[in-house]
N, C-alpha and C positions, 0 to 999 in steps of 0.2 A: 504494500500500500504506500510505503514511503516513496518508492521510485515512481509510482503512478502519480502521486501528488506532486512530486518534483517536476515531472513532465508536464502536468497540467499548469503548474506555476510558470514554467518556461514558456508554454504556448500562449498564456495570457499576455506576456510581454511587459508587464508593469515592473517586474523586479529584475529584468535582464540587464546585464552589463557586458562589457567586451570580453572579460575573462571568466564569466560565471554569473553569479547573482549579486544584486546590490545588497547593501546593508539592510537589515530588518527583514530579510526574507524568511528567517527562521521563525519569527513570530507568525507570519502569514501561513507558513507551512504547518505550524502547530495548530492554528485555527482550522485549516483544511483537514488535518488528521483527526481533530476532535469531532468533526461532522461525520467522518467515515467510521471512526472507531471511538464511539462516545465514552467508553469506560476504560480506555487504555491509559489515560492520564500521563501522556508523554509530554515533557516540558522541552522547550527549545534549547536551553543552555546545556544541561547535562546529558539528556537523552538523545536528542536529534543530532547534536554536534558529534557525539560519539559514534552513532550509527552511520553518519555520512562519512566520517573519517575511516571507519572500517570498510565501507563500500569502496572508497577510493583506493585503499591499500590492497584490497582483494581484486 
């Protein structure tokens, strides 16, 4: 779901930058994931940053 929401966020174009996403994209990503997974309680700073870092590394 994280990757799907990131693709949706990229397609919207509001948070696009030359090398990735603009600042504050994690908060918007958190809101999008809350709609899809209401009881997951994923927060932008500790959870989403860690998961994105792991995806980049793998």
